C-alpha positions, 0 to 999 in steps of 0.5 A: 946337397944331394938334391942340388946335384940331382937337379944339376945333373938332370939340367945337364942331361935333358934328353936322357931325362926325357927318354927315361920318363917316356919309358917310365910312362910306356911301361906302366901303360903297357903294364896297365893295358896288357890285360886287355890284349886277349879281349882285343885278340878275340874282337879282331877274330871276330871282325876278321871272321865277320869280314870274310863272311861278308866278302864270301856273301858279296862274291856269291850274292852276284848270281843271287837273282839268276839263282832265285829265278831259276828256284822259282821256275822250278817250284812252279813246275813242281806245283803244276804237277801237284794235286789237291787232296779235296779235289777228288773228281778232278784227281780221279780224272788223272786215272781215267785219263791213263785208263783211256791212253793205255787200254788197261781197264780200271776195276777199282779205284779209291782215294784213301783218307786213312793213308794221307800223310799230313805235312811234316814240319817244314814240308808244304806237300803230303801224299795223297794215297790211292788204291788202284786195281787195274786188269789188262794184258801184260803190254797194257799194265806195263804201259799203265805202270810206265805212264803212272810212274813218269806221268804228269803227276808225282807218283810213288807206289808203295805196294803191288801185287800181281795176279791172273784175272778170270777163271777160264783158260784163255783169260789166265793166258792173257789178262793180269790184274795189279792192285796197287797202293800209291800216293800222288804228290799233292797240297793239303 
């Protein structure tokens, strides 16, 4: 009789029975899926970060073609100012041109092969070492140095030693000698 009264009660309240069954089903589903919530949150965070990065790339990518063109033009300008370490005569011509423009006298000019620094990892350029001795009055020596530092080639002076030229009193008052160890930026 207990079973018949239970069935009668269920038939009398079909909405309550359906809501109870639905609640029980949802509770079981939530319990079974609750272990997956941290995984879902991690996936959501990953997708949100990826979306933000894509959005930033779209915003920044608008000017990418202009920036690439500017960088390419700058690289061409830099490479036009580089020397090649194996073109010794052409490289020495740079110093002879400075001598002619400034009026200073080149006493000694040598390309040092031992001082050449090879390219480091990730770089395309290297320094080509030179030993240069120049003689002249103060103004010409100074002009030579200015043109060397701000000329068409990239130059770094490593060491410089200035001294008086000649033995006579007249020579000591007017002429100086400067010995330079320098590097010109070049391609290997």
